[in-house]
PyMOL Python script that loads the backbone (N, CA, C, O; Angstrom):
from pymol import cmd

cmd.read_pdbstr("""\
ATOM      1  N   UNK A   1     -52.829  22.412  27.400  1.00  0.00           N
ATOM      2  CA  UNK A   1     -53.019  21.261  26.516  1.00  0.00           C
ATOM      3  C   UNK A   1     -52.276  20.043  27.072  1.00  0.00           C
ATOM      4  O   UNK A   1     -52.856  18.971  27.246  1.00  0.00           O
ATOM      5  N   UNK A   2     -50.984  20.230  27.346  1.00  0.00           N
ATOM      6  CA  UNK A   2     -50.210  19.115  27.873  1.00  0.00           C
ATOM      7  C   UNK A   2     -50.727  18.682  29.240  1.00  0.00           C
ATOM      8  O   UNK A   2     -50.763  17.491  29.547  1.00  0.00           O
ATOM      9  N   UNK A   3     -51.131  19.658  30.063  1.00  0.00           N
ATOM     10  CA  UNK A   3     -51.639  19.341  31.395  1.00  0.00           C
ATOM     11  C   UNK A   3     -52.909  18.501  31.287  1.00  0.00           C
ATOM     12  O   UNK A   3     -53.094  17.546  32.040  1.00  0.00           O
ATOM     13  N   UNK A   4     -53.781  18.862  30.345  1.00  0.00           N
ATOM     14  CA  UNK A   4     -55.029  18.122  30.172  1.00  0.00           C
ATOM     15  C   UNK A   4     -54.739  16.688  29.725  1.00  0.00           C
ATOM     16  O   UNK A   4     -55.334  15.740  30.236  1.00  0.00           O
ATOM     17  N   UNK A   5     -53.829  16.538  28.776  1.00  0.00           N
ATOM     18  CA  UNK A   5     -53.479  15.203  28.295  1.00  0.00           C
ATOM     19  C   UNK A   5     -52.829  14.388  29.415  1.00  0.00           C
ATOM     20  O   UNK A   5     -53.082  13.190  29.545  1.00  0.00           O
ATOM     21  N   UNK A   6     -52.001  15.035  30.211  1.00  0.00           N
ATOM     22  CA  UNK A   6     -51.304  14.346  31.295  1.00  0.00           C
ATOM     23  C   UNK A   6     -52.286  13.860  32.354  1.00  0.00           C
ATOM     24  O   UNK A   6     -52.118  12.779  32.918  1.00  0.00           O
ATOM     25  N   UNK A   7     -53.317  14.671  32.622  1.00  0.00           N
ATOM     26  CA  UNK A   7     -54.303  14.287  33.631  1.00  0.00           C
ATOM     27  C   UNK A   7     -55.239  13.203  33.113  1.00  0.00           C
ATOM     28  O   UNK A   7     -55.624  12.306  33.863  1.00  0.00           O
ATOM     29  N   UNK A   8     -55.605  13.281  31.846  1.00  0.00           N
ATOM     30  CA  UNK A   8     -56.557  12.327  31.280  1.00  0.00           C
ATOM     31  C   UNK A   8     -55.912  10.957  31.065  1.00  0.00           C
ATOM     32  O   UNK A   8     -56.599   9.936  31.092  1.00  0.00           O
ATOM     33  N   UNK A   9     -54.586  10.935  30.852  1.00  0.00           N
ATOM     34  CA  UNK A   9     -53.906   9.672  30.605  1.00  0.00           C
ATOM     35  C   UNK A   9     -53.019   9.301  31.779  1.00  0.00           C
ATOM     36  O   UNK A   9     -52.753  10.119  32.660  1.00  0.00           O
ATOM     37  N   UNK A  10     -52.567   8.060  31.779  1.00  0.00           N
ATOM     38  CA  UNK A  10     -51.675   7.605  32.849  1.00  0.00           C
ATOM     39  C   UNK A  10     -50.292   8.207  32.654  1.00  0.00           C
ATOM     40  O   UNK A  10     -49.855   8.378  31.516  1.00  0.00           O
ATOM     41  N   UNK A  11     -49.590   8.534  33.741  1.00  0.00           N
ATOM     42  CA  UNK A  11     -48.257   9.151  33.662  1.00  0.00           C
ATOM     43  C   UNK A  11     -47.299   8.332  32.800  1.00  0.00           C
ATOM     44  O   UNK A  11     -46.611   8.873  31.935  1.00  0.00           O
ATOM     45  N   UNK A  12     -47.262   7.011  33.048  1.00  0.00           N
ATOM     46  CA  UNK A  12     -46.333   6.160  32.303  1.00  0.00           C
ATOM     47  C   UNK A  12     -46.664   6.177  30.818  1.00  0.00           C
ATOM     48  O   UNK A  12     -45.766   6.248  29.978  1.00  0.00           O
ATOM     49  N   UNK A  13     -47.941   6.112  30.495  1.00  0.00           N
ATOM     50  CA  UNK A  13     -48.354   6.113  29.089  1.00  0.00           C
ATOM     51  C   UNK A  13     -48.025   7.455  28.442  1.00  0.00           C
ATOM     52  O   UNK A  13     -47.609   7.501  27.284  1.00  0.00           O
ATOM     53  N   UNK A  14     -48.209   8.537  29.179  1.00  0.00           N
ATOM     54  CA  UNK A  14     -47.923   9.871  28.648  1.00  0.00           C
ATOM     55  C   UNK A  14     -46.426  10.014  28.363  1.00  0.00           C
ATOM     56  O   UNK A  14     -46.038  10.551  27.325  1.00  0.00           O
ATOM     57  N   UNK A  15     -45.592   9.534  29.281  1.00  0.00           N
ATOM     58  CA  UNK A  15     -44.141   9.627  29.098  1.00  0.00           C
ATOM     59  C   UNK A  15     -43.714   8.824  27.873  1.00  0.00           C
ATOM     60  O   UNK A  15     -42.894   9.277  27.074  1.00  0.00           O
ATOM     61  N   UNK A  16     -44.281   7.624  27.737  1.00  0.00           N
ATOM     62  CA  UNK A  16     -43.948   6.780  26.591  1.00  0.00           C
ATOM     63  C   UNK A  16     -44.364   7.455  25.291  1.00  0.00           C
ATOM     64  O   UNK A  16     -43.653   7.383  24.289  1.00  0.00           O
ATOM     65  N   UNK A  17     -45.531   8.117  25.314  1.00  0.00           N
ATOM     66  CA  UNK A  17     -46.035   8.809  24.124  1.00  0.00           C
ATOM     67  C   UNK A  17     -45.110   9.958  23.735  1.00  0.00           C
ATOM     68  O   UNK A  17     -44.799  10.138  22.558  1.00  0.00           O
ATOM     69  N   UNK A  18     -44.669  10.737  24.729  1.00  0.00           N
ATOM     70  CA  UNK A  18     -43.781  11.869  24.443  1.00  0.00           C
ATOM     71  C   UNK A  18     -42.426  11.385  23.929  1.00  0.00           C
ATOM     72  O   UNK A  18     -41.847  11.993  23.028  1.00  0.00           O
ATOM     73  N   UNK A  19     -41.922  10.289  24.502  1.00  0.00           N
ATOM     74  CA  UNK A  19     -40.636   9.758  24.053  1.00  0.00           C
ATOM     75  C   UNK A  19     -40.722   9.287  22.611  1.00  0.00           C
ATOM     76  O   UNK A  19     -39.810   9.518  21.817  1.00  0.00           O
ATOM     77  N   UNK A  20     -41.825   8.622  22.275  1.00  0.00           N
ATOM     78  CA  UNK A  20     -41.986   8.132  20.902  1.00  0.00           C
ATOM     79  C   UNK A  20     -42.077   9.303  19.929  1.00  0.00           C
ATOM     80  O   UNK A  20     -41.531   9.244  18.828  1.00  0.00           O
ATOM     81  N   UNK A  21     -42.768  10.368  20.339  1.00  0.00           N
ATOM     82  CA  UNK A  21     -42.896  11.550  19.474  1.00  0.00           C
ATOM     83  C   UNK A  21     -41.527  12.193  19.257  1.00  0.00           C
ATOM     84  O   UNK A  21     -41.189  12.576  18.137  1.00  0.00           O
ATOM     85  N   UNK A  22     -40.746  12.310  20.319  1.00  0.00           N
ATOM     86  CA  UNK A  22     -39.417  12.913  20.193  1.00  0.00           C
ATOM     87  C   UNK A  22     -38.535  12.074  19.277  1.00  0.00           C
ATOM     88  O   UNK A  22     -37.759  12.613  18.487  1.00  0.00           O
ATOM     89  N   UNK A  23     -38.656  10.749  19.385  1.00  0.00           N
ATOM     90  CA  UNK A  23     -37.862   9.858  18.538  1.00  0.00           C
ATOM     91  C   UNK A  23     -38.225  10.054  17.076  1.00  0.00           C
ATOM     92  O   UNK A  23     -37.350  10.101  16.211  1.00  0.00           O
ATOM     93  N   UNK A  24     -39.528  10.168  16.801  1.00  0.00           N
ATOM     94  CA  UNK A  24     -39.980  10.367  15.415  1.00  0.00           C
ATOM     95  C   UNK A  24     -39.468  11.695  14.868  1.00  0.00           C
ATOM     96  O   UNK A  24     -39.031  11.766  13.719  1.00  0.00           O
ATOM     97  N   UNK A  25     -39.519  12.745  15.682  1.00  0.00           N
ATOM     98  CA  UNK A  25     -39.062  14.070  15.246  1.00  0.00           C
ATOM     99  C   UNK A  25     -37.557  14.041  14.970  1.00  0.00           C
ATOM    100  O   UNK A  25     -37.098  14.569  13.956  1.00  0.00           O
ATOM    101  N   UNK A  26     -36.795  13.427  15.870  1.00  0.00           N
ATOM    102  CA  UNK A  26     -35.341  13.367  15.693  1.00  0.00           C
ATOM    103  C   UNK A  26     -34.992  12.569  14.443  1.00  0.00           C
ATOM    104  O   UNK A  26     -34.142  12.987  13.658  1.00  0.00           O
ATOM    105  N   UNK A  27     -35.640  11.429  14.254  1.00  0.00           N
ATOM    106  CA  UNK A  27     -35.354  10.599  13.082  1.00  0.00           C
ATOM    107  C   UNK A  27     -35.733  11.335  11.804  1.00  0.00           C
ATOM    108  O   UNK A  27     -35.037  11.220  10.795  1.00  0.00           O
ATOM    109  N   UNK A  28     -36.826  12.088  11.834  1.00  0.00           N
ATOM    110  CA  UNK A  28     -37.265  12.835  10.650  1.00  0.00           C
ATOM    111  C   UNK A  28     -36.228  13.898  10.285  1.00  0.00           C
ATOM    112  O   UNK A  28     -35.944  14.110   9.106  1.00  0.00           O
ATOM    113  N   UNK A  29     -35.665  14.566  11.292  1.00  0.00           N
ATOM    114  CA  UNK A  29     -34.674  15.606  11.029  1.00  0.00           C
ATOM    115  C   UNK A  29     -33.384  14.990  10.489  1.00  0.00           C
ATOM    116  O   UNK A  29     -32.721  15.582   9.638  1.00  0.00           O
ATOM    117  N   UNK A  30     -33.030  13.811  10.980  1.00  0.00           N
ATOM    118  CA  UNK A  30     -31.798  13.158  10.532  1.00  0.00           C
ATOM    119  C   UNK A  30     -31.932  12.696   9.087  1.00  0.00           C
ATOM    120  O   UNK A  30     -31.026  12.905   8.281  1.00  0.00           O
ATOM    121  N   UNK A  31     -33.060  12.069   8.756  1.00  0.00           N
ATOM    122  CA  UNK A  31     -33.254  11.547   7.397  1.00  0.00           C
ATOM    123  C   UNK A  31     -33.596  12.640   6.389  1.00  0.00           C
ATOM    124  O   UNK A  31     -33.430  12.455   5.184  1.00  0.00           O
ATOM    125  N   UNK A  32     -34.075  13.779   6.891  1.00  0.00           N
ATOM    126  CA  UNK A  32     -34.470  14.856   5.969  1.00  0.00           C
ATOM    127  C   UNK A  32     -33.252  15.400   5.213  1.00  0.00           C
ATOM    128  O   UNK A  32     -33.389  16.309   4.394  1.00  0.00           O
TER     129      UNK A  32
END
""", "prot")
cmd.dss("prot")
cmd.show_as("cartoon", "prot")
cmd.util.cbc("prot")
cmd.orient("prot")
């Protein structure tokens, strides 16, 4: 799944997407 997304999208865009997701998850755990 991740490999397919990584190939279909640009590396920089994929990295930015993963970083944003991690930030959302971390913030959700902190505020929860």
